[in-house]
C-alpha positions as CSV (number, residue, x, y, z in Angstrom):
1,X,12.0,67.7,-54.9
2,X,13.2,70.6,-52.8
3,X,13.9,70.5,-49.1
4,X,10.4,72.0,-48.1
5,X,8.5,69.2,-49.8
6,X,10.9,66.6,-48.0
7,X,10.3,68.3,-44.7
8,X,6.6,68.1,-45.2
9,X,6.8,64.4,-46.0
10,X,8.9,63.6,-43.0
11,X,6.5,65.8,-40.7
12,X,3.6,63.9,-41.8
13,X,5.2,60.6,-41.1
14,X,6.4,61.8,-37.6
15,X,2.8,63.2,-36.9
16,X,1.3,60.0,-37.7
17,X,3.4,57.9,-35.5
18,X,2.9,60.4,-32.7
19,X,-0.8,60.1,-33.2
20,X,-0.8,56.4,-33.3
21,X,1.3,56.3,-30.0
22,X,-1.0,58.6,-28.3
23,X,-4.0,56.6,-29.3
24,X,-2.3,53.5,-27.9
25,X,-1.5,55.2,-24.6
26,X,-5.0,56.7,-24.2
27,X,-6.6,53.2,-25.0
28,X,-4.3,51.4,-22.4
29,X,-5.2,54.1,-19.7
30,X,-8.9,53.5,-20.3
31,X,-9.1,49.9,-20.7
32,X,-6.2,48.8,-18.5
33,X,-7.6,46.3,-15.9
34,X,-7.6,47.1,-12.2
35,X,-6.3,44.1,-10.2
36,X,-7.0,43.3,-6.5
37,X,-9.8,45.9,-5.9
38,X,-13.3,45.1,-5.0
39,X,-15.1,41.7,-4.5
40,X,-14.1,38.8,-6.5
41,X,-15.1,35.3,-7.0
42,X,-12.7,32.4,-7.6
43,X,-14.0,30.1,-10.3
44,X,-13.7,26.5,-9.7
45,X,-11.3,24.3,-11.5
46,X,-12.7,22.0,-14.1
47,X,-12.8,18.3,-13.2
48,X,-10.0,16.2,-14.3
49,X,-7.4,19.0,-13.9
50,X,-5.8,17.4,-10.9
51,X,-2.1,16.7,-11.1
52,X,-1.5,12.9,-10.9
53,X,1.1,11.7,-8.4
54,X,4.0,10.2,-10.0
55,X,4.1,6.3,-9.6
56,X,6.5,5.2,-6.9
57,X,9.7,3.9,-8.1
58,X,10.6,0.0,-7.8
59,X,11.4,-1.1,-4.3
60,X,14.9,-2.2,-3.9
61,X,15.4,-5.4,-1.8
62,X,17.7,-5.2,1.1
63,X,21.3,-6.0,0.4
64,X,21.2,-9.3,2.5
65,X,18.4,-10.8,0.2
66,X,20.4,-9.7,-2.9
67,X,23.6,-11.1,-1.7
68,X,21.8,-14.5,-1.2
69,X,21.4,-14.6,-5.0
70,X,24.7,-12.9,-5.9
71,X,27.5,-14.4,-7.9
72,X,31.2,-13.6,-7.3
73,X,32.0,-14.7,-11.0
74,X,29.7,-12.1,-12.3
75,X,31.2,-9.6,-9.9
76,X,34.6,-10.4,-11.1
77,X,33.5,-9.3,-14.5
78,X,31.7,-6.2,-13.3
79,X,34.8,-4.8,-11.5
80,X,36.7,-4.6,-14.7
81,X,35.5,-1.0,-15.0
82,X,37.3,-0.4,-11.7
83,X,40.7,-1.6,-12.8
84,X,41.8,1.7,-14.2
85,X,41.8,3.2,-10.6
86,X,42.2,0.3,-8.2
87,X,44.4,-2.7,-7.6
88,X,43.0,-6.0,-6.2
89,X,45.9,-8.0,-5.0
90,X,47.2,-8.2,-1.3
91,X,50.7,-7.1,-2.4
92,X,49.5,-4.5,-4.8
93,X,49.9,-0.8,-4.0
94,X,47.4,2.1,-4.5
95,X,46.5,3.7,-7.8
96,X,44.2,6.7,-8.1
97,X,42.1,4.9,-5.7
98,X,43.0,2.7,-2.8
99,X,43.8,-1.0,-3.1
100,X,40.6,-3.1,-2.7
101,X,42.2,-6.0,-0.9
102,X,40.5,-6.7,2.6
103,X,37.9,-4.0,2.1
104,X,34.9,-5.7,3.6
105,X,34.9,-5.2,7.3
106,X,37.9,-2.7,7.2
107,X,37.6,0.7,8.7
108,X,36.5,3.4,6.2
109,X,39.3,5.5,5.1
110,X,41.8,3.2,6.8
111,X,44.2,1.9,4.3
112,X,47.6,3.2,5.1
113,X,49.5,5.2,2.6
114,X,46.4,6.6,0.7
115,X,45.1,10.2,1.2
116,X,41.4,10.1,1.6
117,X,38.9,12.9,1.2
118,X,37.7,14.9,4.2
119,X,34.4,13.1,4.1
120,X,35.8,9.6,4.4
121,X,38.3,10.7,7.1
122,X,35.2,12.0,9.1
123,X,33.7,8.6,8.9
124,X,37.0,7.1,9.9
125,X,37.2,9.3,13.0
126,X,33.6,8.2,13.8
127,X,34.7,4.6,13.9
128,X,32.5,3.5,10.8
129,X,33.6,0.3,8.9
130,X,32.9,-1.0,5.4
131,X,29.9,-3.1,6.1
132,X,28.0,-4.7,3.2
133,X,25.2,-2.0,3.8
134,X,27.8,0.8,3.7
135,X,29.4,-0.5,0.5
136,X,26.1,-0.9,-1.2
137,X,25.2,2.7,-0.4
138,X,28.6,3.7,-1.5
139,X,28.5,2.1,-4.9
140,X,25.0,3.4,-5.5
141,X,26.3,7.1,-5.0
142,X,29.7,7.9,-3.8
143,X,29.1,11.7,-3.7
144,X,25.9,11.1,-1.9
145,X,27.4,8.9,0.8
146,X,30.7,11.0,1.1
147,X,30.3,14.5,-0.4
148,X,33.6,15.6,-1.8
149,X,35.0,12.2,-2.5
150,X,37.3,11.7,-5.4
151,X,35.2,8.7,-6.8
152,X,32.4,9.7,-9.1
153,X,31.7,6.3,-10.7
154,X,28.4,4.8,-9.5
155,X,26.6,1.5,-10.0
156,X,22.9,1.9,-10.7
157,X,21.8,-1.6,-10.9
158,X,21.1,-3.2,-7.4
159,X,21.9,-6.6,-8.5
160,X,25.3,-5.6,-10.0
161,X,26.2,-4.0,-6.7
162,X,25.4,-7.3,-4.9
163,X,27.6,-9.3,-7.4
164,X,30.6,-6.7,-7.0
165,X,30.2,-7.0,-3.1
166,X,30.3,-10.9,-3.4
167,X,33.5,-10.5,-5.4
168,X,35.1,-8.2,-2.8
169,X,34.2,-10.7,-0.2
170,X,36.7,-13.1,-1.8
171,X,39.5,-10.6,-1.7
172,X,40.3,-11.2,1.9
173,X,42.2,-13.9,4.0
174,X,39.2,-14.0,6.4
175,X,36.0,-13.2,4.3
176,X,33.3,-11.6,6.2
177,X,30.1,-13.7,5.9
178,X,26.9,-12.3,4.4
179,X,24.3,-11.0,6.6
180,X,21.5,-13.0,7.0
181,X,18.0,-12.0,5.5
182,X,15.7,-10.7,8.0
183,X,13.2,-13.3,9.2
184,X,9.7,-12.9,8.4
185,X,7.9,-10.4,10.7
186,X,6.8,-12.0,13.8
187,X,3.3,-11.5,15.2
188,X,1.4,-12.3,12.1
189,X,-1.7,-14.3,12.8
190,X,-1.3,-18.0,11.5
191,X,-3.6,-19.1,8.8
192,X,-6.9,-20.0,10.5
193,X,-6.4,-18.1,13.7
194,X,-9.1,-16.2,15.1
195,X,-9.2,-12.4,14.3
196,X,-8.0,-10.1,17.0
197,X,-10.8,-8.5,19.1
198,X,-10.5,-4.7,19.5
199,X,-9.8,-3.8,23.3
200,X,-12.8,-3.1,25.3
201,X,-15.2,-5.1,23.2
202,X,-17.0,-8.1,24.3
203,X,-16.5,-11.3,22.5
204,X,-20.0,-12.5,21.4
205,X,-19.9,-16.2,20.8
206,X,-22.5,-17.5,18.4
207,X,-25.5,-19.1,20.1
208,X,-25.8,-22.8,19.7
209,X,-28.7,-23.9,17.8
210,X,-31.5,-25.6,19.9
211,X,-31.4,-29.4,19.5
212,X,-34.4,-30.6,17.6
213,X,-36.4,-33.1,19.5
214,X,-38.7,-35.7,17.8
215,X,-42.0,-34.8,19.5
216,X,-44.6,-37.3,18.7
217,X,-48.0,-36.2,19.4
218,X,-50.3,-38.9,20.5
219,X,-52.8,-39.6,18.0
220,X,-56.3,-38.2,18.7
221,X,-59.0,-40.5,18.4
222,X,-62.0,-39.1,16.6
223,X,-65.3,-40.5,17.6
224,X,-68.5,-40.1,15.6
225,X,-71.1,-39.0,18.0
226,X,-74.7,-39.4,17.5
227,X,-77.4,-37.4,19.1
228,X,-79.3,-39.3,22.0
229,X,-82.9,-39.1,21.6
230,X,-84.8,-39.7,24.6
231,X,-88.1,-41.5,24.8
232,X,-90.8,-39.2,25.2
233,X,-93.0,-39.8,28.3
234,X,-96.3,-38.2,29.2
235,X,-97.7,-35.5,26.8
236,X,-96.6,-35.2,23.4
237,X,-93.8,-32.5,23.1
238,X,-95.5,-31.2,20.0
239,X,-98.4,-30.4,22.1
240,X,-96.6,-28.5,24.5
241,X,-95.6,-31.2,27.0
242,X,-92.1,-31.4,28.3
243,X,-89.6,-34.0,26.7
244,X,-88.4,-36.6,29.1
245,X,-84.7,-36.6,30.1
246,X,-82.9,-39.6,28.7
247,X,-81.6,-41.8,31.5
248,X,-77.9,-42.9,31.7
249,X,-77.3,-45.9,29.5
250,X,-80.0,-45.1,27.1
251,X,-79.4,-43.9,23.6
252,X,-77.3,-44.9,20.8
253,X,-73.8,-46.2,21.8
254,X,-70.8,-44.6,19.9
255,X,-69.6,-46.4,17.0
256,X,-66.7,-48.5,18.3
257,X,-65.2,-49.0,14.8
258,X,-64.8,-45.2,14.3
259,X,-61.7,-44.3,12.1
260,X,-58.5,-43.0,14.1
261,X,-56.2,-40.5,12.5
262,X,-52.8,-41.6,12.2
């Protein structure tokens, strides 16, 4: 095959590709949709496409309630994970982390001889102390409680945190008592109490039912009356004469034995 034939083949291939590309550009220019021009109508979304809200997570009880059921024995087992960074004895020194003796009730960032992070130093300058609430928040997320702290280990279980705090209470010559659980909310209406009436509305008391009286109606005597016929005098009434008026006492007396209704 000479070069002329090869050039014709290559030219035909290139010409075909250019033709296809040109047709594609032309079709896109003709049928390309024009957006945001002219009136439009938003179609309603089909039912059942609403995004359901995620269920709320479990509610964590206050630390005072959890401490009431906590166990220092379980806490002594749980703090084994902390032994690589902390000492627990009174006369023991610091490790990577400060000694944990006399921590509850102690000022935050206040153990002498230990270099704390800037976040804990700020809390120390603010006069904050390691209360049970602060320690619970610290164990749940140290980097959240004090951003930039060296400690990254967190305890996700609320019950385990309470056990650890119960153990930390024992690491002191004067243990800090647990906080008392909050009493039940005051103002709750006792069982059987009347419901509160909105302000501005009158209290309508139920009307008392009228007392029923025994009314005994007197028996009515029913008498059988009979027509009193007068004795005709003078002319015969049938012949056009007047009938005589019966005199008092005349006629048939009423039946004395007429029945009475009970």
